[in-house]
C-alpha positions, 0 to 999 in steps of 0.5 A: 171117457169124460165126454160120453157123446164125443165118439158116437157123435163123430161116428155119426157125422162121418157117415154123412157124405159131405164132399165138396166140389171145386167145379160147382158154382153154388155156395155151399158147393154141394147139397150134401153139405147144405143138408148136413149143416142144417142138421148141425144147426138143429143139434146146436139148438137142441143142446141149448145154444142161441142165435143159431142161424145159417149165414146167407153169404157163406153157408156157415152155421153160426151159434152162440153160447151166452156168457154166464159171467157178470164181468166182460171178457173177450168173445172167443170163436171156434170154427171147423169145416164139414166138407171132406177132401177129393177122395171117396167119402161115401159109405164110410165104414170106420174100424175101431182098433182098441188098445193099439200095441204101437207096433203091429200092422193094422189091416184095413180091408178084409183082403189085407190089400191096404194096411197101416204099417208103422214102417210106412207110417211111423206116426203110429208109434205115438199111439201105443195103448190108445184106441184108433178109428181107421177106415176100411181101406175104401174111403177116407175117414173124414177126421178132417174135419169132422173131428173138429166139428165133434169136439166143438159141439161136444165142448159146447154141450159140456158147458151147457151141462155144467153151468158152474164152469164160468165162461164168457160168450163163445161163438161157434162156426161150422162151415163148408168148402174148406177143402176147395179153398173157398169156404171162408171167402164170404165169411161174415166176421161181423155176424159171427161176432167174436174178438178172436177165434181158433179153427179146430182143424189141425193134426196130431196132439199139440199142434198150434199153428199161426203161420201158413203158406201164401197160396195161388192156383195156376192154370196153363192152357196150351194150344198146339198145331196138329198136323200129320206127323209124316209132314210135321217138320217146322209145322207141328206144335205139339201141345203135349210136348209144350206141357212137358217143356213148361213143367221142366222149366220149373225148378226141379227140386221145388216140388212137395215131395222134395221140400219141407219146413218153410220151403215153397213149391210148385205142385202139378196136381192135374194134367190132360191133353193131346197134340191139339191142346193141353191143360195143366193145373198147379198150386203154388206155395211159399211162406214168404210173401216176396218169394211167393210173388217171385214164384208167380213171376217165374211161372208166368215168365215161362209162358212168355218165353214159350210164346216168344218161340211159338207165337203169342197166345200159344201158352195161356197162364191164369193165376189166382191168389187163394190165401195169404200167410196169416202170420202177417196178422197174428204176429201183431198181437200174439196173445191169441196164440199165447192163450192156446199155448198156456191151455195146452201147458196146463193140460200137460200137452206139449205145444207143437208150434210150426208153420203149416204146410198148407192153409186153413180157413183161419188164413182168410178169416185172419185177414178179414180182421179176426185173428184165427190160429189153428189148433189140433183136432187129432187126424193123421194121414188125412185126405185118403184111405190111410187116415186115422184118429185117436179117441184119446187125442180127440178127448184132449182136443175137447179139453183144450177148447174148454181150457181156453175158454176157462183161461179167458174167463179168468182174465176177468 
């Protein structure tokens, strides 16, 4: 492999537990992220980057690779996040599957309780002849997004070691809390100093994304009237039953498991309760801004209908916008997308341009004034025990980073 340190670097990174915590009120949300970001800051300094510092507002580590050209070209940034999702990320024990045959079942744990089966995960069919890194079935892998972190750091180390490659100024941003949707809330675009950037946080080979969901978090708190069921007639208000009624009033087919492409949804991700009180947690998603607003109105309107029947304040709804579709910003000047697209084409990688059924830090950062589409980092089946990544895809992601930088330099 051209990048000798890429995979060792990735395997080192995933051994460090960096799960974020949505219930925390600190930035970053966990001390493990703070410690790991400090380690990365030291590594970026050691490989030769300058102005390495932690942004006080956001906890991001920012660093600069100075231009080695006399001509002026736009300053490019590359961004990844260090936190992992809400699944066990402690004591990760990666498995290496060399020269995968493209059809066999991969046993993750020794007992064979958890497997990667092509009949269940047909994406495995794309990896014949490649070396895969998997979990042992007890944790996630952390490819989202330590693959991106390793690829960016490796690309910077490669440029430092090869000064004959002409490049403009390159900015690096490694940050926390993307998985809980708050990582880019305080991103300091001025401090970062790039004209445009890319998050290296996508999935399979060729992904190039500049359209995300519009996103909101919806919380529902229901207050019931708990009395003895033997004398409950016309008195009891069962909070659990109202929770069921609320959920059933949402469109039956507007759920993640029934939607694809640009179809939005209501996703019930958390529920708890008893007769006295009940709580529901939803994420609300749509690519179209007007339909997104309509979804929020419908959500709040169901509460109004229940309150009209059971009394004001029985059902309380809290809605919080999380991010918006970055297409609104990027489509005004598609050159940042075209640059990444050309880089992939030059490397014989077919660009796979499709709307993200999710979001990236680039969603918020784009609305802060720095267009930031997303490119692939290689991970598959992310956020759980079936996550895996191809070593070859990670190398190609590193190639794309370097090619984008090279093409930008040629603009001079």
